[in-house]
All heavy atoms as TSV, in Angstrom:
chain	resi	resn	atom	element	x	y	z
A	1	MET	N	N	56.818	100.625	69.460
A	1	MET	CA	C	57.607	99.726	70.281
A	1	MET	C	C	57.629	98.346	69.625
A	1	MET	O	O	56.590	97.813	69.236
A	1	MET	CB	C	56.992	99.651	71.677
A	1	MET	CG	C	57.743	98.783	72.618
A	1	MET	SD	S	56.969	98.929	74.245
A	1	MET	CE	C	57.986	97.827	75.124
A	2	LEU	N	N	58.792	97.756	69.515
A	2	LEU	CA	C	58.941	96.433	68.910
A	2	LEU	C	C	58.541	95.351	69.898
A	2	LEU	O	O	58.814	95.463	71.095
A	2	LEU	CB	C	60.388	96.212	68.480
A	2	LEU	CG	C	60.907	97.096	67.354
A	2	LEU	CD1	C	62.389	96.858	67.155
A	2	LEU	CD2	C	60.149	96.818	66.069
A	3	PRO	N	N	57.908	94.292	69.399
A	3	PRO	CA	C	57.572	93.188	70.306
A	3	PRO	C	C	58.840	92.472	70.752
A	3	PRO	O	O	59.859	92.500	70.053
A	3	PRO	CB	C	56.695	92.287	69.440
A	3	PRO	CG	C	57.057	92.615	68.039
A	3	PRO	CD	C	57.481	94.055	68.046
A	4	PRO	N	N	58.791	91.832	71.923
A	4	PRO	CA	C	59.982	91.114	72.383
A	4	PRO	C	C	60.297	89.947	71.453
A	4	PRO	O	O	59.397	89.382	70.827
A	4	PRO	CB	C	59.592	90.620	73.774
A	4	PRO	CG	C	58.115	90.668	73.813
A	4	PRO	CD	C	57.683	91.711	72.836
A	5	LYS	N	N	61.572	89.622	71.356
A	5	LYS	CA	C	61.989	88.517	70.500
A	5	LYS	C	C	62.561	87.406	71.366
A	5	LYS	O	O	63.274	87.669	72.329
A	5	LYS	CB	C	63.041	88.970	69.503
A	5	LYS	CG	C	62.492	89.880	68.456
A	5	LYS	CD	C	63.513	90.165	67.386
A	5	LYS	CE	C	62.882	91.056	66.344
A	5	LYS	NZ	N	63.665	91.143	65.146
A	6	ILE	N	N	62.231	86.197	70.993
A	6	ILE	CA	C	62.773	85.015	71.646
A	6	ILE	C	C	63.504	84.220	70.574
A	6	ILE	O	O	62.928	83.903	69.528
A	6	ILE	CB	C	61.654	84.161	72.274
A	6	ILE	CG1	C	60.920	84.957	73.334
A	6	ILE	CG2	C	62.225	82.878	72.853
A	6	ILE	CD1	C	59.678	84.269	73.873
A	7	ILE	N	N	64.734	83.885	70.832
A	7	ILE	CA	C	65.521	83.120	69.878
A	7	ILE	C	C	65.803	81.757	70.503
A	7	ILE	O	O	66.295	81.678	71.630
A	7	ILE	CB	C	66.838	83.834	69.535
A	7	ILE	CG1	C	66.523	85.175	68.881
A	7	ILE	CG2	C	67.701	82.959	68.631
A	7	ILE	CD1	C	67.730	86.056	68.666
A	8	ILE	N	N	65.451	80.699	69.766
A	8	ILE	CA	C	65.700	79.346	70.244
A	8	ILE	C	C	66.424	78.570	69.153
A	8	ILE	O	O	66.284	78.865	67.965
A	8	ILE	CB	C	64.402	78.623	70.638
A	8	ILE	CG1	C	63.409	78.613	69.485
A	8	ILE	CG2	C	63.772	79.264	71.859
A	8	ILE	CD1	C	62.189	77.772	69.723
A	9	ASN	N	N	67.179	77.590	69.561
A	9	ASN	CA	C	67.889	76.740	68.611
A	9	ASN	C	C	67.277	75.346	68.645
A	9	ASN	O	O	67.190	74.740	69.718
A	9	ASN	CB	C	69.371	76.652	68.965
A	9	ASN	CG	C	70.072	77.973	68.800
A	9	ASN	OD1	O	69.872	78.649	67.800
A	9	ASN	ND2	N	70.875	78.349	69.773
A	10	ILE	N	N	66.818	74.874	67.502
A	10	ILE	CA	C	66.317	73.504	67.376
A	10	ILE	C	C	66.869	72.923	66.091
A	10	ILE	O	O	67.259	73.657	65.175
A	10	ILE	CB	C	64.772	73.439	67.386
A	10	ILE	CG1	C	64.172	74.272	66.258
A	10	ILE	CG2	C	64.215	73.888	68.710
A	10	ILE	CD1	C	62.668	74.123	66.121
A	11	ASN	N	N	66.896	71.600	66.035
A	11	ASN	CA	C	67.446	70.995	64.823
A	11	ASN	C	C	66.424	71.065	63.694
A	11	ASN	O	O	65.241	71.310	63.912
A	11	ASN	CB	C	67.938	69.568	65.078
A	11	ASN	CG	C	66.830	68.602	65.417
A	11	ASN	OD1	O	65.776	68.619	64.795
A	11	ASN	ND2	N	67.071	67.757	66.400
A	12	SER	N	N	66.886	70.853	62.484
A	12	SER	CA	C	66.034	71.063	61.315
A	12	SER	C	C	64.878	70.070	61.241
A	12	SER	O	O	63.792	70.433	60.786
A	12	SER	CB	C	66.860	71.018	60.037
A	12	SER	OG	O	67.491	69.765	59.904
A	13	SER	N	N	65.080	68.837	61.691
A	13	SER	CA	C	63.971	67.880	61.614
A	13	SER	C	C	62.869	68.236	62.614
A	13	SER	O	O	61.686	68.080	62.306
A	13	SER	CB	C	64.457	66.443	61.825
A	13	SER	OG	O	64.910	66.249	63.141
A	14	ASP	N	N	63.244	68.711	63.807
A	14	ASP	CA	C	62.227	69.155	64.772
A	14	ASP	C	C	61.480	70.368	64.238
A	14	ASP	O	O	60.263	70.467	64.389
A	14	ASP	CB	C	62.860	69.503	66.125
A	14	ASP	CG	C	63.300	68.283	66.903
A	14	ASP	OD1	O	62.838	67.170	66.586
A	14	ASP	OD2	O	64.107	68.450	67.833
A	15	TYR	N	N	62.193	71.280	63.591
A	15	TYR	CA	C	61.540	72.453	63.029
A	15	TYR	C	C	60.600	72.058	61.889
A	15	TYR	O	O	59.493	72.572	61.789
A	15	TYR	CB	C	62.572	73.478	62.554
A	15	TYR	CG	C	61.943	74.773	62.106
A	15	TYR	CD1	C	61.271	75.582	63.015
A	15	TYR	CD2	C	61.993	75.173	60.779
A	15	TYR	CE1	C	60.667	76.766	62.611
A	15	TYR	CE2	C	61.396	76.358	60.372
A	15	TYR	CZ	C	60.738	77.147	61.287
A	15	TYR	OH	O	60.138	78.310	60.887
A	16	SER	N	N	61.020	71.108	61.078
A	16	SER	CA	C	60.157	70.623	59.992
A	16	SER	C	C	58.890	69.997	60.556
A	16	SER	O	O	57.792	70.220	60.031
A	16	SER	CB	C	60.899	69.602	59.132
A	16	SER	OG	O	61.983	70.216	58.481
A	17	ASP	N	N	59.025	69.215	61.630
A	17	ASP	CA	C	57.852	68.615	62.281
A	17	ASP	C	C	56.939	69.697	62.838
A	17	ASP	O	O	55.715	69.611	62.730
A	17	ASP	CB	C	58.276	67.668	63.407
A	17	ASP	CG	C	58.957	66.410	62.893
A	17	ASP	OD1	O	58.838	66.097	61.691
A	17	ASP	OD2	O	59.614	65.741	63.719
A	18	PHE	N	N	57.529	70.721	63.439
A	18	PHE	CA	C	56.750	71.824	63.992
A	18	PHE	C	C	55.999	72.556	62.878
A	18	PHE	O	O	54.810	72.857	63.011
A	18	PHE	CB	C	57.662	72.787	64.760
A	18	PHE	CG	C	56.956	73.990	65.307
A	18	PHE	CD1	C	56.088	73.881	66.376
A	18	PHE	CD2	C	57.164	75.242	64.746
A	18	PHE	CE1	C	55.422	74.991	66.882
A	18	PHE	CE2	C	56.508	76.356	65.241
A	18	PHE	CZ	C	55.645	76.235	66.313
A	19	LEU	N	N	56.669	72.823	61.766
A	19	LEU	CA	C	56.018	73.494	60.640
A	19	LEU	C	C	54.885	72.636	60.071
A	19	LEU	O	O	53.832	73.162	59.704
A	19	LEU	CB	C	57.028	73.821	59.539
A	19	LEU	CG	C	58.017	74.933	59.847
A	19	LEU	CD1	C	58.972	75.113	58.676
A	19	LEU	CD2	C	57.305	76.230	60.164
A	20	ALA	N	N	55.097	71.321	60.022
A	20	ALA	CA	C	54.039	70.428	59.525
A	20	ALA	C	C	52.830	70.481	60.458
A	20	ALA	O	O	51.682	70.491	59.996
A	20	ALA	CB	C	54.566	68.997	59.413
A	21	GLU	N	N	53.075	70.521	61.756
A	21	GLU	CA	C	51.979	70.629	62.728
A	21	GLU	C	C	51.240	71.956	62.551
A	21	GLU	O	O	50.018	71.990	62.577
A	21	GLU	CB	C	52.540	70.507	64.146
A	21	GLU	CG	C	51.500	70.539	65.227
A	21	GLU	CD	C	50.578	69.330	65.222
A	21	GLU	OE1	O	50.963	68.269	64.700
A	21	GLU	OE2	O	49.451	69.455	65.742
A	22	CYS	N	N	51.978	73.043	62.371
A	22	CYS	CA	C	51.360	74.354	62.137
A	22	CYS	C	C	50.495	74.306	60.884
A	22	CYS	O	O	49.350	74.782	60.886
A	22	CYS	CB	C	52.420	75.437	61.980
A	22	CYS	SG	S	53.396	75.752	63.447
A	23	ASP	N	N	51.052	73.746	59.830
A	23	ASP	CA	C	50.337	73.679	58.557
A	23	ASP	C	C	49.061	72.842	58.674
A	23	ASP	O	O	48.024	73.208	58.134
A	23	ASP	CB	C	51.251	73.105	57.477
A	23	ASP	CG	C	50.643	73.213	56.104
A	23	ASP	OD1	O	50.171	74.307	55.743
A	23	ASP	OD2	O	50.632	72.189	55.388
A	24	SER	N	N	49.137	71.737	59.413
A	24	SER	CA	C	47.956	70.874	59.551
A	24	SER	C	C	46.827	71.573	60.304
A	24	SER	O	O	45.666	71.209	60.157
A	24	SER	CB	C	48.324	69.570	60.254
A	24	SER	OG	O	48.572	69.782	61.629
A	25	GLN	N	N	47.184	72.566	61.116
A	25	GLN	CA	C	46.182	73.319	61.870
A	25	GLN	C	C	45.892	74.688	61.251
A	25	GLN	O	O	45.204	75.515	61.846
A	25	GLN	CB	C	46.650	73.495	63.318
A	25	GLN	CG	C	46.777	72.185	64.057
A	25	GLN	CD	C	47.252	72.377	65.473
A	25	GLN	OE1	O	47.283	73.491	65.998
A	25	GLN	NE2	N	47.637	71.295	66.108
A	26	ASN	N	N	46.445	74.924	60.079
A	26	ASN	CA	C	46.278	76.207	59.378
A	26	ASN	C	C	46.699	77.392	60.245
A	26	ASN	O	O	46.013	78.415	60.303
A	26	ASN	CB	C	44.843	76.385	58.884
A	26	ASN	CG	C	44.478	75.394	57.820
A	26	ASN	OD1	O	45.291	75.079	56.956
A	26	ASN	ND2	N	43.274	74.877	57.886
A	27	LEU	N	N	47.827	77.233	60.932
A	27	LEU	CA	C	48.382	78.298	61.778
A	27	LEU	C	C	49.769	78.657	61.287
A	27	LEU	O	O	50.489	77.814	60.747
A	27	LEU	CB	C	48.484	77.831	63.238
A	27	LEU	CG	C	47.189	77.485	63.962
A	27	LEU	CD1	C	47.496	76.850	65.309
A	27	LEU	CD2	C	46.329	78.715	64.147
A	28	THR	N	N	50.152	79.910	61.493
A	28	THR	CA	C	51.537	80.289	61.245
A	28	THR	C	C	52.364	79.800	62.438
A	28	THR	O	O	51.810	79.535	63.513
A	28	THR	CB	C	51.680	81.821	61.127
A	28	THR	OG1	O	51.362	82.409	62.393
A	28	THR	CG2	C	50.792	82.387	60.037
A	29	PRO	N	N	53.676	79.686	62.278
A	29	PRO	CA	C	54.501	79.299	63.423
A	29	PRO	C	C	54.311	80.239	64.619
A	29	PRO	O	O	54.266	79.797	65.771
A	29	PRO	CB	C	55.936	79.364	62.884
A	29	PRO	CG	C	55.779	79.103	61.420
A	29	PRO	CD	C	54.465	79.758	61.048
A	30	GLU	N	N	54.165	81.521	64.352
A	30	GLU	CA	C	53.963	82.491	65.432
A	30	GLU	C	C	52.660	82.229	66.174
A	30	GLU	O	O	52.600	82.301	67.398
A	30	GLU	CB	C	53.986	83.925	64.896
A	30	GLU	CG	C	55.328	84.374	64.368
A	30	GLU	CD	C	55.602	83.938	62.923
A	30	GLU	OE1	O	54.726	83.290	62.293
A	30	GLU	OE2	O	56.700	84.228	62.437
A	31	GLU	N	N	51.590	81.926	65.416
A	31	GLU	CA	C	50.293	81.633	66.034
A	31	GLU	C	C	50.371	80.366	66.880
A	31	GLU	O	O	49.803	80.296	67.976
A	31	GLU	CB	C	49.207	81.478	64.965
A	31	GLU	CG	C	48.853	82.765	64.278
A	31	GLU	CD	C	47.990	82.560	63.043
A	31	GLU	OE1	O	48.060	81.480	62.396
A	31	GLU	OE2	O	47.230	83.489	62.707
A	32	LYS	N	N	51.084	79.340	66.385
A	32	LYS	CA	C	51.209	78.085	67.117
A	32	LYS	C	C	52.006	78.293	68.399
A	32	LYS	O	O	51.638	77.759	69.456
A	32	LYS	CB	C	51.860	77.012	66.235
A	32	LYS	CG	C	51.923	75.656	66.891
A	32	LYS	CD	C	50.528	75.121	67.157
A	32	LYS	CE	C	50.578	73.762	67.812
A	32	LYS	NZ	N	49.269	73.314	68.265
A	33	ILE	N	N	53.074	79.058	68.333
A	33	ILE	CA	C	53.866	79.336	69.538
A	33	ILE	C	C	53.026	80.104	70.543
A	33	ILE	O	O	53.051	79.816	71.736
A	33	ILE	CB	C	55.165	80.081	69.175
A	33	ILE	CG1	C	56.106	79.134	68.428
A	33	ILE	CG2	C	55.831	80.655	70.424
A	33	ILE	CD1	C	57.299	79.792	67.819
A	34	ARG	N	N	52.247	81.069	70.078
A	34	ARG	CA	C	51.357	81.814	70.970
A	34	ARG	C	C	50.357	80.870	71.640
A	34	ARG	O	O	50.082	80.958	72.820
A	34	ARG	CB	C	50.628	82.912	70.213
A	34	ARG	CG	C	49.778	83.810	71.103
A	34	ARG	CD	C	49.039	84.875	70.316
A	34	ARG	NE	N	49.864	85.565	69.339
A	34	ARG	CZ	C	50.612	86.642	69.595
A	34	ARG	NH1	N	50.615	87.161	70.790
A	34	ARG	NH2	N	51.330	87.198	68.642
A	35	GLU	N	N	49.814	79.907	70.858
A	35	GLU	CA	C	48.875	78.920	71.403
A	35	GLU	C	C	49.548	78.055	72.471
A	35	GLU	O	O	48.970	77.796	73.523
A	35	GLU	CB	C	48.354	78.042	70.265
A	35	GLU	CG	C	47.381	76.977	70.695
A	35	GLU	CD	C	46.967	76.110	69.524
A	35	GLU	OE1	O	45.981	76.468	68.860
A	35	GLU	OE2	O	47.635	75.086	69.265
A	36	ILE	N	N	50.761	77.624	72.208
A	36	ILE	CA	C	51.502	76.796	73.164
A	36	ILE	C	C	51.736	77.567	74.459
A	36	ILE	O	O	51.522	77.043	75.560
A	36	ILE	CB	C	52.841	76.326	72.555
A	36	ILE	CG1	C	52.582	75.330	71.427
A	36	ILE	CG2	C	53.752	75.725	73.618
A	36	ILE	CD1	C	53.788	75.039	70.567
A	37	ILE	N	N	52.170	78.807	74.343
A	37	ILE	CA	C	52.425	79.629	75.529
A	37	ILE	C	C	51.137	79.877	76.303
A	37	ILE	O	O	51.107	79.785	77.532
A	37	ILE	CB	C	53.114	80.953	75.139
A	37	ILE	CG1	C	54.530	80.667	74.637
A	37	ILE	CG2	C	53.143	81.930	76.318
A	37	ILE	CD1	C	55.216	81.842	73.990
A	38	THR	N	N	50.052	80.150	75.581
A	38	THR	CA	C	48.759	80.376	76.242
A	38	THR	C	C	48.324	79.136	77.018
A	38	THR	O	O	47.889	79.238	78.171
A	38	THR	CB	C	47.690	80.772	75.211
A	38	THR	OG1	O	48.109	81.969	74.555
A	38	THR	CG2	C	46.336	80.994	75.869
A	39	CYS	N	N	48.442	77.971	76.402
A	39	CYS	CA	C	48.078	76.724	77.094
A	39	CYS	C	C	48.945	76.517	78.331
A	39	CYS	O	O	48.452	76.120	79.388
A	39	CYS	CB	C	48.222	75.534	76.157
A	39	CYS	SG	S	46.978	75.486	74.867
A	40	TYR	N	N	50.224	76.793	78.209
A	40	TYR	CA	C	51.140	76.654	79.344
A	40	TYR	C	C	50.726	77.578	80.487
A	40	TYR	O	O	50.638	77.159	81.642
A	40	TYR	CB	C	52.565	76.980	78.890
A	40	TYR	CG	C	53.565	76.908	80.003
A	40	TYR	CD1	C	54.118	75.691	80.381
A	40	TYR	CD2	C	53.957	78.053	80.691
A	40	TYR	CE1	C	55.036	75.614	81.412
A	40	TYR	CE2	C	54.876	77.985	81.722
A	40	TYR	CZ	C	55.411	76.766	82.074
A	40	TYR	OH	O	56.319	76.696	83.099
A	41	VAL	N	N	50.430	78.825	80.173
A	41	VAL	CA	C	50.036	79.797	81.195
A	41	VAL	C	C	48.734	79.361	81.866
A	41	VAL	O	O	48.606	79.424	83.089
A	41	VAL	CB	C	49.915	81.215	80.593
A	41	VAL	CG1	C	49.255	82.181	81.552
A	41	VAL	CG2	C	51.286	81.729	80.176
A	42	ILE	N	N	47.768	78.905	81.083
A	42	ILE	CA	C	46.493	78.458	81.650
A	42	ILE	C	C	46.717	77.273	82.587
A	42	ILE	O	O	46.167	77.229	83.697
A	42	ILE	CB	C	45.494	78.103	80.531
A	42	ILE	CG1	C	45.033	79.383	79.828
A	42	ILE	CG2	C	44.294	77.330	81.085
A	42	ILE	CD1	C	44.249	79.132	78.550
A	43	LEU	N	N	47.526	76.306	82.161
A	43	LEU	CA	C	47.816	75.160	83.029
A	43	LEU	C	C	48.477	75.589	84.328
A	43	LEU	O	O	48.127	75.115	85.411
A	43	LEU	CB	C	48.704	74.147	82.308
A	43	LEU	CG	C	48.015	73.230	81.333
A	43	LEU	CD1	C	49.037	72.401	80.566
A	43	LEU	CD2	C	47.039	72.311	82.047
A	44	ARG	N	N	49.431	76.490	84.227
A	44	ARG	CA	C	50.130	76.954	85.438
A	44	ARG	C	C	49.182	77.704	86.368
A	44	ARG	O	O	49.242	77.540	87.585
A	44	ARG	CB	C	51.308	77.846	85.073
A	44	ARG	CG	C	52.383	77.181	84.246
A	44	ARG	CD	C	53.022	76.016	84.913
A	44	ARG	NE	N	53.805	76.474	86.046
A	44	ARG	CZ	C	54.409	75.684	86.907
A	44	ARG	NH1	N	54.340	74.388	86.760
A	44	ARG	NH2	N	55.081	76.169	87.918
A	45	ARG	N	N	48.305	78.518	85.818
A	45	ARG	CA	C	47.365	79.277	86.651
A	45	ARG	C	C	46.359	78.357	87.341
A	45	ARG	O	O	45.941	78.615	88.461
A	45	ARG	CB	C	46.614	80.306	85.808
A	45	ARG	CG	C	47.460	81.483	85.425
A	45	ARG	CD	C	46.670	82.452	84.584
A	45	ARG	NE	N	47.519	83.550	84.149
A	45	ARG	CZ	C	47.250	84.340	83.131
A	45	ARG	NH1	N	46.143	84.171	82.435
A	45	ARG	NH2	N	48.076	85.308	82.795
A	46	ASN	N	N	45.959	77.303	86.635
A	46	ASN	CA	C	44.956	76.399	87.184
A	46	ASN	C	C	45.545	75.267	88.014
A	46	ASN	O	O	44.810	74.462	88.567
A	46	ASN	CB	C	44.098	75.819	86.060
A	46	ASN	CG	C	43.199	76.862	85.451
A	46	ASN	OD1	O	42.690	77.737	86.142
A	46	ASN	ND2	N	43.015	76.790	84.152
A	47	ARG	N	N	46.840	75.216	88.093
A	47	ARG	CA	C	47.511	74.134	88.809
A	47	ARG	C	C	47.018	74.020	90.252
A	47	ARG	O	O	46.815	72.934	90.760
A	47	ARG	CB	C	49.015	74.354	88.783
A	47	ARG	CG	C	49.786	73.202	89.293
A	47	ARG	CD	C	51.259	73.432	89.110
A	47	ARG	NE	N	51.933	72.190	89.395
A	47	ARG	CZ	C	53.189	71.967	89.191
A	47	ARG	NH1	N	53.937	72.923	88.676
A	47	ARG	NH2	N	53.732	70.820	89.483
A	48	ARG	N	N	46.814	75.134	90.910
A	48	ARG	CA	C	46.369	75.128	92.295
A	48	ARG	C	C	44.896	74.740	92.421
A	48	ARG	O	O	44.459	74.286	93.456
A	48	ARG	CB	C	46.575	76.502	92.917
A	48	ARG	CG	C	48.029	76.847	93.083
A	48	ARG	CD	C	48.202	78.178	93.792
A	48	ARG	NE	N	49.471	78.739	93.368
A	48	ARG	CZ	C	49.640	79.949	92.889
A	48	ARG	NH1	N	48.625	80.767	92.799
A	48	ARG	NH2	N	50.822	80.367	92.522
A	49	LYS	N	N	44.135	74.952	91.354
A	49	LYS	CA	C	42.697	74.715	91.402
A	49	LYS	C	C	42.327	73.256	91.150
A	49	LYS	O	O	41.283	72.803	91.591
A	49	LYS	CB	C	41.983	75.594	90.377
A	49	LYS	CG	C	42.137	77.073	90.644
A	49	LYS	CD	C	41.486	77.874	89.550
A	49	LYS	CE	C	41.770	79.351	89.715
A	49	LYS	NZ	N	41.238	80.126	88.608
A	50	LEU	N	N	43.143	72.537	90.392
A	50	LEU	CA	C	42.833	71.158	90.046
A	50	LEU	C	C	43.697	70.193	90.859
A	50	LEU	O	O	44.834	70.497	91.184
A	50	LEU	CB	C	43.089	70.919	88.553
A	50	LEU	CG	C	42.209	71.702	87.595
A	50	LEU	CD1	C	42.693	71.502	86.168
A	50	LEU	CD2	C	40.763	71.274	87.719
A	51	PRO	N	N	43.166	69.010	91.152
A	51	PRO	CA	C	43.990	68.020	91.855
A	51	PRO	C	C	45.251	67.714	91.058
A	51	PRO	O	O	45.221	67.596	89.828
A	51	PRO	CB	C	43.081	66.796	91.939
A	51	PRO	CG	C	41.701	67.306	91.720
A	51	PRO	CD	C	41.834	68.545	90.876
A	52	GLN	N	N	46.361	67.602	91.738
A	52	GLN	CA	C	47.652	67.409	91.079
A	52	GLN	C	C	47.667	66.150	90.211
A	52	GLN	O	O	48.254	66.143	89.136
A	52	GLN	CB	C	48.769	67.350	92.123
A	52	GLN	CG	C	50.153	67.458	91.532
A	52	GLN	CD	C	50.379	68.767	90.794
A	52	GLN	OE1	O	49.911	69.797	91.216
A	52	GLN	NE2	N	51.073	68.704	89.688
A	53	LYS	N	N	47.007	65.076	90.634
A	53	LYS	CA	C	47.058	63.841	89.848
A	53	LYS	C	C	46.379	64.002	88.483
A	53	LYS	O	O	46.685	63.277	87.553
A	53	LYS	CB	C	46.456	62.682	90.629
A	53	LYS	CG	C	44.997	62.840	90.968
A	53	LYS	CD	C	44.532	61.675	91.826
A	53	LYS	CE	C	43.114	61.923	92.315
A	53	LYS	NZ	N	42.683	60.916	93.246
A	54	ILE	N	N	45.477	64.963	88.350
A	54	ILE	CA	C	44.847	65.232	87.054
A	54	ILE	C	C	45.819	66.002	86.153
A	54	ILE	O	O	45.918	65.748	84.959
A	54	ILE	CB	C	43.530	66.031	87.226
A	54	ILE	CG1	C	42.483	65.164	87.922
A	54	ILE	CG2	C	43.008	66.535	85.885
A	54	ILE	CD1	C	41.214	65.903	88.294
A	55	LEU	N	N	46.562	66.939	86.737
A	55	LEU	CA	C	47.443	67.796	85.933
A	55	LEU	C	C	48.793	67.161	85.597
A	55	LEU	O	O	49.378	67.498	84.585
A	55	LEU	CB	C	47.708	69.111	86.678
A	55	LEU	CG	C	46.601	70.143	86.617
A	55	LEU	CD1	C	46.997	71.366	87.418
A	55	LEU	CD2	C	46.284	70.532	85.203
A	56	ASP	N	N	49.302	66.269	86.424
A	56	ASP	CA	C	50.648	65.727	86.221
A	56	ASP	C	C	50.897	65.198	84.809
A	56	ASP	O	O	51.923	65.527	84.213
A	56	ASP	CB	C	50.963	64.649	87.257
A	56	ASP	CG	C	51.379	65.247	88.584
A	56	ASP	OD1	O	51.736	66.450	88.622
A	56	ASP	OD2	O	51.353	64.525	89.593
A	57	PRO	N	N	50.001	64.394	84.236
A	57	PRO	CA	C	50.276	63.920	82.869
A	57	PRO	C	C	50.387	65.061	81.857
A	57	PRO	O	O	51.219	65.021	80.959
A	57	PRO	CB	C	49.069	63.027	82.541
A	57	PRO	CG	C	48.484	62.662	83.856
A	57	PRO	CD	C	48.787	63.804	84.777
A	58	PHE	N	N	49.548	66.090	82.011
A	58	PHE	CA	C	49.586	67.214	81.077
A	58	PHE	C	C	50.839	68.057	81.261
A	58	PHE	O	O	51.450	68.495	80.301
A	58	PHE	CB	C	48.336	68.086	81.231
A	58	PHE	CG	C	47.085	67.372	80.849
A	58	PHE	CD1	C	46.215	66.909	81.816
A	58	PHE	CD2	C	46.787	67.136	79.520
A	58	PHE	CE1	C	45.060	66.230	81.466
A	58	PHE	CE2	C	45.636	66.459	79.157
A	58	PHE	CZ	C	44.775	66.004	80.134
A	59	LEU	N	N	51.233	68.300	82.501
A	59	LEU	CA	C	52.429	69.100	82.747
A	59	LEU	C	C	53.670	68.360	82.296
A	59	LEU	O	O	54.591	68.951	81.756
A	59	LEU	CB	C	52.525	69.478	84.229
A	59	LEU	CG	C	51.459	70.467	84.698
A	59	LEU	CD1	C	51.559	70.667	86.200
A	59	LEU	CD2	C	51.573	71.782	83.990
A	60	GLY	N	N	53.695	67.043	82.468
A	60	GLY	CA	C	54.826	66.257	81.978
A	60	GLY	C	C	54.912	66.314	80.472
A	60	GLY	O	O	55.984	66.452	79.894
A	61	MET	N	N	53.770	66.233	79.799
A	61	MET	CA	C	53.718	66.310	78.346
A	61	MET	C	C	54.180	67.693	77.891
A	61	MET	O	O	54.920	67.833	76.933
A	61	MET	CB	C	52.278	66.065	77.893
A	61	MET	CG	C	52.122	65.737	76.456
A	61	MET	SD	S	50.454	65.237	75.971
A	61	MET	CE	C	49.355	65.934	77.161
A	62	GLU	N	N	53.761	68.701	78.631
A	62	GLU	CA	C	54.107	70.083	78.310
A	62	GLU	C	C	55.616	70.292	78.410
A	62	GLU	O	O	56.234	70.902	77.551
A	62	GLU	CB	C	53.371	70.970	79.304
A	62	GLU	CG	C	53.637	72.413	79.205
A	62	GLU	CD	C	52.831	73.132	80.263
A	62	GLU	OE1	O	51.637	73.353	80.071
A	62	GLU	OE2	O	53.423	73.444	81.303
A	63	LYS	N	N	56.244	69.748	79.451
A	63	LYS	CA	C	57.692	69.896	79.612
A	63	LYS	C	C	58.434	69.202	78.483
A	63	LYS	O	O	59.401	69.718	77.962
A	63	LYS	CB	C	58.129	69.341	80.963
A	63	LYS	CG	C	57.727	70.193	82.116
A	63	LYS	CD	C	58.093	69.565	83.433
A	63	LYS	CE	C	57.538	70.378	84.582
A	63	LYS	NZ	N	57.720	69.717	85.859
A	64	ARG	N	N	57.947	68.011	78.100
A	64	ARG	CA	C	58.594	67.313	76.993
A	64	ARG	C	C	58.429	68.101	75.695
A	64	ARG	O	O	59.347	68.229	74.918
A	64	ARG	CB	C	57.999	65.908	76.836
A	64	ARG	CG	C	58.439	64.958	77.927
A	64	ARG	CD	C	58.002	63.543	77.604
A	64	ARG	NE	N	56.562	63.393	77.485
A	64	ARG	CZ	C	55.735	63.139	78.493
A	64	ARG	NH1	N	56.195	63.046	79.708
A	64	ARG	NH2	N	54.437	62.991	78.266
A	65	SER	N	N	57.229	68.657	75.475
A	65	SER	CA	C	56.974	69.446	74.260
A	65	SER	C	C	57.829	70.689	74.212
A	65	SER	O	O	58.375	71.048	73.189
A	65	SER	CB	C	55.496	69.828	74.170
A	65	SER	OG	O	54.709	68.680	74.058
A	66	MET	N	N	57.929	71.377	75.332
A	66	MET	CA	C	58.676	72.631	75.373
A	66	MET	C	C	60.174	72.367	75.163
A	66	MET	O	O	60.879	73.216	74.662
A	66	MET	CB	C	58.456	73.369	76.687
A	66	MET	CG	C	57.025	73.862	76.874
A	66	MET	SD	S	56.485	74.987	75.589
A	66	MET	CE	C	57.359	76.451	76.069
A	67	SER	N	N	60.677	71.188	75.546
A	67	SER	CA	C	62.092	70.924	75.370
A	67	SER	C	C	62.437	70.801	73.897
A	67	SER	O	O	63.584	70.953	73.499
A	67	SER	CB	C	62.489	69.650	76.110
A	67	SER	OG	O	61.895	68.509	75.519
A	68	TYR	N	N	61.444	70.511	73.053
A	68	TYR	CA	C	61.695	70.415	71.618
A	68	TYR	C	C	61.690	71.768	70.941
A	68	TYR	O	O	62.140	71.901	69.828
A	68	TYR	CB	C	60.633	69.530	70.949
A	68	TYR	CG	C	60.756	68.088	71.347
A	68	TYR	CD1	C	59.776	67.479	72.123
A	68	TYR	CD2	C	61.844	67.339	70.945
A	68	TYR	CE1	C	59.893	66.154	72.476
A	68	TYR	CE2	C	61.964	66.024	71.305
A	68	TYR	CZ	C	60.991	65.421	72.057
A	68	TYR	OH	O	61.092	64.121	72.419
A	69	LEU	N	N	61.122	72.771	71.582
A	69	LEU	CA	C	61.031	74.090	70.936
A	69	LEU	C	C	62.286	74.862	71.047
A	69	LEU	O	O	63.128	74.944	71.672
A	69	LEU	CB	C	59.879	74.902	71.523
A	69	LEU	CG	C	58.514	74.343	71.218
A	69	LEU	CD1	C	57.446	75.248	71.864
A	69	LEU	CD2	C	58.259	74.298	69.740
């Protein structure tokens, strides 16, 4: 069975920045995307457990980050 595919459109400078970030962390783009998704899922699952004022800055940052992907 083939893994699901996600296709996104981003401009070349954003992609270059993303690749530079991956390279600085010694991750492949696939590994970095998996890390981003994992962090997002963890934040969403813990949203009910933590006071909202603690999570708001992180969730706002996450939304801004995800809009670049």
